[in-house]
C-alpha positions in Angstrom: -17.1 18.0 -16.0 -15.7 19.0 -19.7 -16.6 16.7 -22.5 -13.1 16.0 -23.0 -12.4 14.8 -19.8 -15.3 12.1 -20.3 -13.9 10.5 -23.0 -10.6 9.9 -21.1 -12.1 8.8 -18.1 -13.6 5.8 -20.4 -10.6 4.9 -22.1 -9.0 5.2 -18.3 -11.7 2.4 -17.0 -11.3 0.2 -20.1 -7.5 0.2 -20.2 -8.0 -0.5 -16.1 -10.2 -3.3 -17.0 -8.4 -5.0 -19.3 -5.8 -5.1 -16.8 -8.1 -6.6 -14.6 -9.5 -9.2 -16.8 -5.6 -10.3 -17.8 -4.5 -10.5 -14.1 -7.5 -12.5 -13.4 -6.3 -15.0 -16.1 -2.9 -15.5 -14.8 -3.9 -15.7 -11.3 -6.5 -18.6 -12.3 -3.2 -20.3 -14.3 -0.9 -20.1 -11.3 -3.8 -21.1 -9.0 -2.7 -24.9 -8.6 1.2 -24.5 -8.8 2.1 -20.9 -7.4 -0.1 -19.7 -4.8 2.1 -16.9 -3.6 1.9 -15.7 -7.6 -1.8 -16.6 -7.6 -2.5 -14.6 -4.7 -0.8 -11.5 -6.4 -2.6 -11.9 -9.6 -5.7 -12.2 -8.2 -5.1 -9.3 -6.3 -3.6 -7.2 -8.7 -7.0 -8.3 -11.2 -9.4 -6.5 -7.8 -7.1 -3.2 -7.7 -7.5 -2.7 -11.2 -11.2 -3.2 -11.1 -11.9 -1.0 -8.6 -9.6 1.4 -10.1 -11.8 1.3 -13.7 -14.7 1.2 -11.3 -13.9 4.6 -9.4 -13.3 6.0 -13.0 -16.7 4.8 -14.7 -18.6 6.2 -11.7 -16.4 9.2 -11.4 -15.7 8.6 -7.6 -13.6 11.2 -5.6 -11.5 8.6 -5.0 -10.6 8.4 -8.7 -9.9 12.1 -8.7 -7.6 12.1 -5.6 -5.5 9.6 -7.5 -5.1 12.2 -10.3 -4.1 14.4 -7.9 -1.8 12.7 -5.9 -0.3 11.2 -8.9 -1.3 7.4 -8.0 -3.5 4.9 -6.0 -2.5 3.9 -2.3 -4.3 1.3 -0.3 -6.4 3.5 2.1 -7.8 5.3 -1.0 -8.4 2.2 -2.8 -10.0 0.8 0.1 -11.9 3.8 0.2 -13.2 3.7 -3.5 -14.3 -0.1 -3.2 -16.7 1.2 -0.6 -18.2 4.0 -2.4 -18.7 2.3 -5.5 -20.2 -0.7 -3.3 -22.6 2.5 -1.8 -22.7 3.8 -5.2 -24.2 0.1 -7.1 -26.1 -0.8 -3.6 -24.0 -3.3 -4.1 -22.9 -4.1 -0.3 -20.8 -7.4 -0.6 -18.4 -5.1 -3.4 -16.6 -4.2 -0.6 -16.5 -7.2 0.8 -15.0 -9.0 -2.6 -12.1 -6.4 -2.2 -11.5 -7.2 1.8 -11.0 -10.6 0.2 -8.7 -9.8 -2.2 -6.7 -7.4 0.2 -6.6 -11.1 2.3 -4.8 -12.7 -0.8 -2.7 -9.7 -1.2 -1.4 -10.1 2.5 -1.3 -13.5 3.8 -1.3 -15.7 0.1 1.7 -12.9 -1.2 3.1 -10.8 1.2 3.3 -14.1 4.1 2.8 -16.7 1.5 0.6 -18.7 4.5 -2.1 -19.6 1.9 -2.5 -22.8 -0.1 -3.6 -23.5 -3.4 -7.2 -24.5 -2.0 -7.4 -20.9 0.4 -6.4 -19.1 -3.4 -9.1 -21.0 -5.1 -11.5 -20.9 -2.5 -11.8 -16.9 -2.3 -10.8 -16.5 -6.5 -14.7 -16.2 -6.8 -14.6 -13.1 -4.9 -12.1 -11.6 -6.8 -14.0 -13.0 -10.4 -17.4 -11.3 -8.6 -15.6 -7.8 -8.7 -13.9 -8.2 -12.0 -17.2 -9.5 -13.4 -19.3 -6.4 -11.7 -16.8 -3.8 -12.9 -16.9 -5.4 -16.9 -20.9 -4.9 -16.4 -20.6 -1.4 -14.8 -18.1 -0.4 -17.9 -20.9 -2.3 -20.8 -23.4 -0.4 -19.0 -22.0 3.4 -19.5 -20.5 2.5 -23.1 -23.1 0.0 -24.5 -20.1 -1.8 -25.4 -20.1 -6.0 -24.8 -18.2 -6.8 -21.7 -15.5 -9.5 -22.5 
């Protein structure tokens, strides 16, 4: 990898983390009043956090997304699993799956109530927090 690519990858990771934090905050705000929107915002928080991790950890899935012009669900799942393995943090892959559950059952199917959403929000928060810690460790910057 050239020296030029590293700052670009770091900027991409930071931009994705900012989005993850924004969506996390929005998801929390919707949790009591609109579980459908809360589910989607929380899922988006994890989706962006996984993309940030993939960029920061220089995962093959980030390179594949760049080559293919975007991310798709199977690639995100593989990135979450690869990040979990690279960080020796097995639960990270499960946090991704909890967020995907929110996406499908909470947003697409509108089957979850506020309590269901709030119960799963802790997994979203854990994944976003992990991404922030990884980026802080890679850049020397303070996490939000």
